[in-house]
C-alpha positions in Angstrom: 63.8 124.1 -183.5 62.0 126.6 -181.3 62.8 126.8 -177.6 60.2 125.5 -175.2 61.4 127.9 -172.5 60.5 131.5 -172.1 57.4 133.5 -171.7 56.2 133.3 -175.3 56.6 129.5 -175.4 54.8 129.1 -172.0 51.9 131.3 -173.1 51.5 129.2 -176.2 51.5 126.0 -174.1 48.9 127.5 -171.7 46.7 128.4 -174.6 46.9 124.9 -175.9 46.2 123.5 -172.3 49.5 121.7 -172.1 51.3 120.8 -168.9 52.4 124.4 -168.0 48.8 125.4 -167.6 48.5 122.9 -164.7 51.8 124.1 -163.2 50.6 127.7 -163.3 47.2 126.8 -161.9 48.8 124.9 -159.1 51.0 127.8 -158.3 48.2 130.3 -158.2 46.1 127.9 -156.0 49.1 127.6 -153.7 49.3 131.4 -153.3 45.6 131.5 -152.5 45.8 128.7 -150.0 48.9 130.2 -148.4 46.8 133.3 -147.8 44.2 131.2 -145.9 46.8 130.2 -143.3 48.1 133.8 -142.6 48.0 134.3 -138.9 47.6 130.6 -138.2 51.1 129.3 -139.0 54.4 131.1 -138.5 54.8 133.9 -141.0 58.2 132.7 -142.2 56.8 129.3 -143.2 53.8 131.0 -145.0 56.2 133.4 -146.8 58.4 130.5 -147.9 55.4 128.5 -149.0 54.1 131.5 -151.1 57.6 132.0 -152.5 57.7 128.4 -153.6 54.4 128.9 -155.4 55.9 131.9 -157.3 59.0 129.8 -157.9 56.8 127.2 -159.6 55.8 129.8 -162.2 59.4 130.9 -162.7 60.5 127.3 -163.1 57.7 126.6 -165.5 58.7 129.5 -167.7 62.5 129.7 -167.6 64.1 126.7 -165.9 64.8 123.1 -166.9 62.3 120.3 -166.2 64.4 118.8 -163.5 64.4 122.1 -161.6 60.6 122.3 -161.9 60.3 118.8 -160.5 62.4 119.7 -157.5 60.5 122.9 -156.9 57.2 120.9 -157.0 58.6 118.3 -154.6 59.7 121.1 -152.2 56.2 122.6 -152.5 54.8 119.2 -151.5 57.0 119.0 -148.5 56.3 122.5 -147.3 52.6 121.9 -147.8 52.8 119.0 -145.4 54.8 121.1 -142.9 52.1 123.8 -143.0 49.4 121.2 -142.5 51.1 119.7 -139.5 51.9 123.1 -138.0 48.3 124.0 -138.4 47.1 120.8 -136.8 49.6 120.9 -133.9 47.4 123.4 -132.0 44.2 122.2 -130.3 42.1 125.0 -131.7 43.5 126.8 -134.7 42.8 130.5 -134.7 44.5 133.7 -136.0 47.2 134.9 -133.6 46.3 137.9 -131.5 48.6 140.9 -131.7 50.2 141.9 -128.4 51.1 145.5 -127.7 53.5 146.8 -125.1 52.7 150.0 -123.2 54.6 152.1 -120.7 52.7 152.5 -117.5 53.5 154.0 -114.1 54.6 150.5 -113.0 56.9 150.0 -116.0 56.4 148.1 -119.3 53.3 145.9 -119.6 51.7 143.9 -122.4 48.2 144.4 -123.6 46.2 142.8 -126.2 43.4 144.5 -128.1 40.0 143.0 -127.5 39.1 140.9 -130.5 36.1 138.8 -131.5 36.4 135.1 -130.7 37.9 133.7 -133.9 37.8 130.1 -133.0 37.3 127.9 -136.0 34.6 125.4 -136.3 35.4 121.8 -137.1 34.1 122.3 -140.7 36.5 125.2 -141.2 39.4 123.1 -139.9 38.5 120.2 -142.2 38.2 122.6 -145.1 41.7 124.0 -144.4 43.2 120.6 -144.1 41.5 119.4 -147.2 42.8 122.4 -149.2 46.4 121.6 -148.1 46.0 117.9 -148.9 44.5 118.7 -152.3 47.4 121.1 -153.1 50.0 118.5 -151.8 48.5 115.7 -153.9 48.4 118.0 -157.0 52.0 119.1 -156.6 53.1 115.5 -156.1 51.2 114.4 -159.2 52.8 117.2 -161.2 56.3 116.4 -160.0 55.6 112.8 -161.1 54.3 113.9 -164.4 57.4 116.1 -165.0 59.7 113.1 -164.0 57.9 110.9 -166.5 58.3 113.6 -169.2 62.1 113.8 -168.4 62.3 110.0 -168.7 60.4 109.9 -172.0 62.6 112.6 -173.5 65.7 110.6 -172.5 64.2 107.5 -174.1 63.3 109.3 -177.3 66.7 110.9 -177.6 68.5 107.5 -177.0 66.5 105.9 -179.8 67.9 108.2 -182.5 
């Protein structure tokens, strides 16, 4: 019996459009959407979110199904955290960098002049819709993996 794990097995499943193709597509979409929130949500949260997207690929290729399920559930939870962090502010916009300079009167802060980057309501709705879509997708995939685990247990118990 050939192992379902590993890069070679995953590539074969992606070619045949099996479940791993969706997991990898969800992961890549997660990376892209995480990039959309750079500068709008705390960098540690965004980095963790992007890392979870990469971990979905790792779990799809090399880990057991139960680990993949938990990574997808963690991705769902962190997606919700990002969305609520994003919506907590009245007007989401990229954070302005602050620079400190030494003057004759001591240290003072200065911000570079930037264009007004306030987001329109359409952009805000698009960002929220992207996170909701990714959240629903990862939750669906976690449920799918859970059903696959249960089906495998049922089949193994029949024999």
